[in-house]
C-alpha positions as CSV (number, residue, x, y, z in Angstrom):
1,X,101.6,114.7,-52.5
2,X,104.3,112.9,-50.5
3,X,105.9,114.8,-47.6
4,X,109.0,114.2,-45.5
5,X,109.7,115.7,-42.1
6,X,113.3,115.4,-40.9
7,X,113.7,115.9,-37.1
8,X,117.3,116.6,-36.4
9,X,119.4,117.6,-33.4
10,X,120.0,121.3,-33.4
11,X,123.8,120.6,-33.1
12,X,123.9,119.0,-36.6
13,X,124.8,121.0,-39.6
14,X,121.9,121.0,-42.2
15,X,123.0,121.9,-45.8
16,X,120.6,124.1,-47.8
17,X,120.3,121.4,-50.4
18,X,118.7,118.9,-48.0
19,X,115.0,119.5,-49.0
20,X,115.8,119.2,-52.7
21,X,117.8,116.0,-52.2
22,X,115.0,114.3,-50.1
23,X,112.2,115.5,-52.5
24,X,114.0,113.8,-55.4
25,X,114.5,110.6,-53.4
26,X,110.8,110.6,-52.5
27,X,109.5,111.2,-56.0
28,X,111.9,108.5,-57.5
29,X,111.4,106.0,-54.7
30,X,107.6,106.3,-54.6
31,X,107.4,106.3,-58.4
32,X,105.5,109.6,-58.2
33,X,106.6,111.3,-61.4
34,X,104.7,114.5,-62.0
35,X,103.9,114.9,-58.3
36,X,105.4,117.4,-56.0
37,X,107.0,116.5,-52.7
38,X,107.5,118.6,-49.6
39,X,110.4,118.2,-47.2
40,X,110.7,120.1,-43.9
41,X,113.7,120.1,-41.6
42,X,112.8,120.6,-37.9
43,X,115.3,121.1,-35.2
44,X,114.5,118.9,-32.2
45,X,116.1,117.9,-28.9
46,X,114.1,114.6,-28.8
47,X,115.7,112.5,-31.5
48,X,117.4,109.8,-29.5
49,X,119.5,107.7,-30.0
50,X,120.8,108.6,-33.5
51,X,120.1,112.4,-33.4
52,X,117.7,112.2,-36.3
53,X,114.2,110.8,-37.0
54,X,112.5,110.9,-40.4
55,X,108.7,110.7,-41.0
56,X,107.3,110.2,-44.6
57,X,103.6,110.6,-45.3
58,X,102.2,109.5,-48.7
59,X,98.9,108.2,-50.1
60,X,98.3,104.5,-50.3
61,X,98.4,103.0,-53.8
62,X,98.5,99.3,-54.9
63,X,101.8,99.9,-56.6
64,X,103.4,101.0,-53.3
65,X,104.3,97.5,-52.0
66,X,106.2,96.7,-48.8
67,X,109.3,96.1,-50.9
68,X,109.1,99.5,-52.6
69,X,108.6,101.3,-49.2
70,X,111.4,99.3,-47.6
71,X,113.8,100.2,-50.4
72,X,112.8,103.9,-49.9
73,X,113.3,103.7,-46.2
74,X,116.8,102.2,-46.6
75,X,117.8,104.9,-49.2
76,X,116.5,107.7,-47.0
77,X,118.4,106.2,-44.0
78,X,121.6,105.9,-46.0
79,X,121.3,109.4,-47.4
80,X,120.5,111.0,-44.1
81,X,123.4,109.2,-42.4
82,X,125.8,110.4,-45.0
83,X,124.6,114.0,-45.1
84,X,124.3,114.5,-41.3
85,X,127.4,112.3,-40.6
86,X,125.6,109.9,-38.3
87,X,126.9,106.4,-37.7
88,X,123.8,104.8,-36.0
89,X,120.8,103.7,-38.0
90,X,118.1,106.4,-38.3
91,X,114.4,105.7,-37.6
92,X,112.4,106.2,-40.8
93,X,108.7,105.9,-40.4
94,X,106.4,105.8,-43.4
95,X,102.7,106.6,-42.9
96,X,100.2,105.7,-45.7
97,X,96.8,107.3,-45.9
98,X,93.8,106.4,-48.1
99,X,92.7,109.3,-50.3
100,X,89.1,108.1,-50.3
101,X,89.0,108.3,-46.5
102,X,90.6,111.7,-46.5
103,X,88.1,113.0,-49.1
104,X,85.3,111.7,-47.0
105,X,86.6,113.6,-43.9
106,X,86.9,116.9,-45.7
């Protein structure tokens, strides 16, 4: 299940529709039809310089190439900049994990 954490300055207005918008982008961008995505918005004072930082966590699959992940990061950045009215580029970090490794740990 992909997840997205949006760290945003407390002074920024966050519409109620933000989680649904980013969930849809995640599912579409990661080609994860049938999966659920979780998006959380966290107010933070440590999001320099743009006032926003986004972290995406998803499982590693062969179909999730660098090109697909790069397109997703660009779309997330553009959407966040438009919604939160930010002019500077936003840092989008994508973390991939291996399900086999996670199953072995549990």
